[in-house]
N, C-alpha and C positions, 0 to 999 in steps of 0.2 A: 455499425459501431456497438457498442452495447450501454446504455444508459446507466450512471451512477449506481441507482436504486436498482437496477440487476447484480451491479459489481459488489454491490455495498449485502448484496443476499447472499449470492455467493462467497462473499468476506465470512460473513456472518455462518456461515454450515459449515466453512473451515475451521474456525474457533476451535472446536475440542481436539482437533488431528494437531496442534500446534506443541511442538517439542520444543522446554523450556517455558511456558507461559507468562513466566513473571519479567523472562528476560526478550523476549520478542512481541512482536507488534505485529498489525497488519495495514495495510493502508491503502489508498488509492491514491495516484498518480498519474499526470500526462507518462501516453506512452513513449511515444517520440524522444529523441537522446537531449536532443538543447530541450526542448520544454521541459523535460522531467529537469537537466538542469537549473532553469528558473526557479521550479519547483521549490527547490532543494536547497535554490538562494533565499527565495521566500520564506520557506522555514526558518529558512537561518538567520535571517534578520528578526524573526519574532521571538523568538527562545525568550522563554521567563526563566522555564527551569533548565532544560535539555532537551534538545533535538527531538531523546527518543520523546522523552512526555510530551512536545509538541504533535508528533509522528501520531501519538495515543490519541489524540484530544478528536474523535471522530465528525462531530457537527464542529467542529473548530475548523479544520482542513478542507470540509462538503462546503464549508459559505468562503471561506478564499478559493478556495480553486473557482466557483461561482462566478467569483470577483475577478479575478485573477485572469483566468481562462475562459476562451470563446468555448460555445457550447459543440461545437464541432471539432475541438481537438479530440481525438481519442488517448482515451482512460484505460488501465493497468492496474492489476494489484501488484502489493511488493509486500515484500516480506520483511524485517530489519530486524536484527538482532545487537541488543546492547550490550557487550559486555568487556574485557579488560583489553582487548585487541581493538575497539571503538566502536562505532553506528556502519552496518553496513547494509546495503537496500542489495534486494534481487527480486526478481521475482514472483509471483507466486508459483506458474508452474517451472520453473529451477528451482525453487523452496523442494517443489512435489518430491520432484523426480532425485535431485541432490540428499534425502533424506527418505526413499523411497516410499515415498506415503502412496496408501492407497485411495485416493482422493477423484471422482473422474473430471474435471475438471474442464478438457474441451468436451464431456458431453452435457455439462451445466452452463458451458457459453455460447453450442448451440442452440441450445432450448428457444 
């Protein structure tokens, strides 16, 4: 299981590759579908401006994850696009594949 710090480093390294950076954010959340649902519920419960704004607040999310989820919850990097179709999140791997981006995610995850 990758540490939150390692995932944050990978997430930061990926930032320059994001298409439409003003409308796209990356965030770390639980990998398990049920735990991810709890995470999204948590985010939606604390909305100040928009879900997208909350997802972009890395420090806030890290604190909430640390409080709400146990240390053994496996985490994943997600990408969310805020557009007229609404907000949706996919894993970083899915985003890379869909957009045909040259980024060696597997090798970074296995370091």
